[in-house]
C-alpha positions as CSV (number, residue, x, y, z in Angstrom):
1,L,0.0,0.0,0.0
2,T,3.0,2.3,0.1
3,Q,2.4,3.2,-3.5
4,L,-1.2,4.3,-2.9
5,T,-1.8,7.8,-4.1
6,L,-5.6,8.2,-3.3
7,L,-7.4,7.0,-0.2
8,N,-11.2,7.7,0.0
9,V,-12.8,6.4,3.2
10,S,-15.6,9.0,3.3
11,D,-19.1,8.0,4.5
12,N,-18.0,5.0,6.6
13,K,-19.0,6.0,10.1
14,L,-15.3,5.8,11.1
15,T,-14.5,6.9,14.7
16,A,-10.7,6.8,14.3
17,I,-8.0,6.8,11.7
18,P,-5.1,4.5,12.6
19,S,-1.7,6.0,13.3
20,T,-0.3,3.7,10.6
21,I,-1.8,6.2,8.1
22,G,1.6,7.9,8.2
23,E,3.1,4.9,6.4
24,L,1.2,5.8,3.2
25,K,3.9,8.1,2.0
26,G,2.7,8.2,-1.6
27,L,-0.7,9.6,-0.8
28,T,-1.6,12.8,-2.6
29,I,-5.3,12.8,-1.9
30,L,-6.9,11.7,1.4
31,N,-10.6,11.9,2.0
32,V,-12.0,11.1,5.4
33,S,-15.1,13.3,5.2
34,N,-18.5,12.4,6.5
35,N,-17.4,10.1,9.3
36,Q,-17.5,10.4,13.1
37,L,-13.9,11.4,13.7
38,S,-13.1,13.5,16.8
39,V,-9.3,13.5,16.3
40,L,-6.8,13.1,13.6
41,P,-3.7,11.2,14.4
42,G,-0.5,13.3,14.5
43,E,1.0,10.8,12.0
44,I,-1.0,12.6,9.3
45,G,1.9,15.0,9.2
46,Q,4.1,12.3,7.8
47,L,2.1,12.4,4.5
48,E,4.4,14.8,2.9
49,A,3.2,14.2,-0.6
50,L,-0.4,15.1,0.3
51,K,-1.9,17.7,-2.0
52,S,-5.6,17.5,-1.0
53,L,-7.0,16.7,2.4
54,Y,-10.7,16.4,3.1
55,V,-11.8,16.1,6.7
56,S,-15.2,17.8,6.5
57,N,-18.4,16.7,8.2
58,N,-16.8,15.1,11.2
59,Q,-16.6,16.0,14.9
60,L,-13.1,17.5,15.0
61,K,-12.4,20.0,17.8
62,E,-8.8,20.6,16.9
63,L,-6.2,19.7,14.3
64,P,-2.8,18.2,15.1
65,G,0.1,20.6,15.0
66,T,1.8,18.2,12.7
67,I,-0.5,19.5,9.9
68,G,2.3,22.1,9.4
69,S,4.5,19.3,7.9
70,L,2.1,19.1,4.9
71,Q,4.1,21.5,2.8
72,N,2.7,20.2,-0.5
73,L,-0.9,20.7,0.6
74,E,-2.9,22.8,-1.9
75,L,-6.5,22.1,-0.7
76,F,-7.6,21.6,2.8
77,N,-11.3,21.2,3.6
78,A,-12.2,21.0,7.3
79,S,-15.7,22.5,7.1
80,H,-18.6,21.3,9.2
81,N,-16.7,20.3,12.2
82,N,-16.4,21.7,15.8
83,L,-13.0,23.3,15.4
84,I,-12.4,26.0,18.0
85,K,-8.9,27.0,16.8
86,L,-6.3,26.4,14.1
87,P,-2.8,25.2,15.0
88,R,-0.3,28.0,14.5
89,T,1.7,25.5,12.4
90,I,-0.8,26.1,9.6
91,E,1.6,28.8,8.4
92,F,4.0,26.1,7.2
93,C,1.5,24.8,4.6
94,D,2.8,27.5,2.3
95,N,1.6,25.9,-0.9
96,I,-2.0,25.9,0.2
97,K,-4.4,27.5,-2.3
98,D,-7.9,26.6,-1.0
99,L,-8.6,26.6,2.8
100,V,-12.2,25.7,3.7
101,L,-13.1,26.1,7.3
102,S,-16.7,27.1,7.2
103,H,-19.3,25.9,9.7
104,N,-17.0,25.4,12.7
105,N,-16.6,27.2,16.1
106,L,-13.5,29.2,15.2
107,K,-13.2,32.3,17.4
108,V,-9.8,33.5,16.0
109,I,-7.8,33.0,12.8
110,P,-4.1,33.0,13.7
111,Y,-2.1,36.0,12.7
112,T,0.3,33.6,10.9
113,I,-2.4,33.0,8.3
114,G,-0.7,35.9,6.4
115,K,2.2,33.6,5.6
116,L,0.0,31.6,3.2
117,T,0.9,33.8,0.3
118,K,-0.4,31.3,-2.4
119,L,-3.9,31.1,-0.8
120,K,-6.6,31.9,-3.4
121,A,-9.7,31.0,-1.4
122,L,-10.3,31.4,2.3
123,L,-13.8,30.3,3.4
124,V,-14.4,30.8,7.1
125,S,-18.2,31.5,7.0
126,N,-20.4,30.5,9.8
127,N,-17.9,30.5,12.7
128,E,-17.7,32.7,15.8
129,L,-15.1,35.1,14.4
130,Q,-15.4,38.6,15.9
131,A,-12.4,39.9,14.0
132,L,-10.0,39.1,11.2
133,P,-6.3,39.5,11.6
134,Q,-4.6,42.5,10.0
135,S,-2.2,39.9,8.3
136,I,-5.1,38.9,6.0
137,G,-3.8,41.8,3.9
138,D,-0.6,39.7,3.3
139,L,-2.6,37.1,1.3
140,Q,-1.6,38.7,-2.0
141,S,-3.0,35.8,-4.1
142,L,-6.4,35.8,-2.4
143,E,-9.4,35.9,-4.8
144,I,-12.3,34.6,-2.7
145,L,-13.0,35.5,0.9
146,Y,-16.2,34.3,2.6
147,V,-16.7,35.5,6.2
148,Q,-20.5,35.7,6.4
149,G,-22.2,34.1,9.4
150,N,-19.7,35.5,11.8
151,P,-20.2,38.3,14.4
152,L,-17.9,40.6,12.6
153,T,-18.4,44.4,12.9
154,E,-15.3,45.5,11.1
155,L,-13.0,44.5,8.3
156,P,-9.3,45.0,9.0
157,D,-7.6,47.8,7.2
158,G,-5.2,45.2,5.7
159,I,-8.0,44.0,3.4
160,K,-7.2,47.1,1.3
161,K,-4.1,45.3,0.0
162,L,-6.0,42.3,-1.5
163,T,-5.8,43.6,-5.0
164,R,-6.7,40.2,-6.6
165,L,-9.8,39.8,-4.5
166,K,-12.8,39.1,-6.8
167,A,-15.5,37.7,-4.4
168,L,-16.3,38.8,-0.9
169,R,-19.2,37.6,1.2
170,M,-19.6,39.3,4.6
171,P,-22.2,40.0,7.2
172,Q,-24.3,43.2,7.0
173,S,-23.1,44.0,10.5
174,V,-19.8,45.2,9.1
175,T,-19.6,49.0,9.8
176,N,-16.6,49.9,7.6
177,P,-17.3,48.7,4.1
178,Q,-15.4,51.8,2.8
179,V,-12.1,49.8,3.3
180,L,-13.1,48.0,0.1
181,K,-13.1,51.2,-2.0
182,G,-9.8,50.6,-3.8
183,L,-10.4,47.0,-4.6
184,T,-11.2,47.4,-8.3
185,G,-11.0,43.7,-9.0
186,L,-14.1,42.9,-6.9
187,T,-16.9,41.5,-9.1
188,E,-19.0,40.0,-6.3
189,V,-19.8,41.5,-2.9
190,V,-22.7,39.8,-1.1
191,L,-24.0,41.1,2.3
192,Y,-25.7,38.6,4.5
193,N,-28.2,39.4,7.3
194,D,-26.8,37.1,9.9
């Protein structure tokens, strides 16, 4: 099985992933979505060839810090879980392009998110975010930002630097939409009455 490149065990009512998952060094796609997982083994960080990781629709409250070892990761979908925070090591996943964290219990996005300079889509809708970090302005490749369904009242000034931003979905409660004024690439702005 060491030559395995894709493993899809979604929709299987799994409650655990064995630590031996780390032996599947050739995996580029791992899908464990729609199960009953409450933790991911730290050995997941040994899957250094991994490009796509799907862990959505589980019961995860946190992610292992070893996730930062997944330096080839381009797509990470952890939506519809119970995540309350992200590991700071997420900053080392510097090839990530799509980060989907919607429908969790996130209260904070770590400041280190700004180091993900290849990130094109950040979906953090329907969490408990009261603010976005100023470092969001460092995401120079960002094209899609979904933050609706959060108790946000302001967008950070750093958002002005997102010159490639095309689509933004945000709550109507945001009181400073003027920070978007210079973003001429925006083709879609949707306000949600959360």
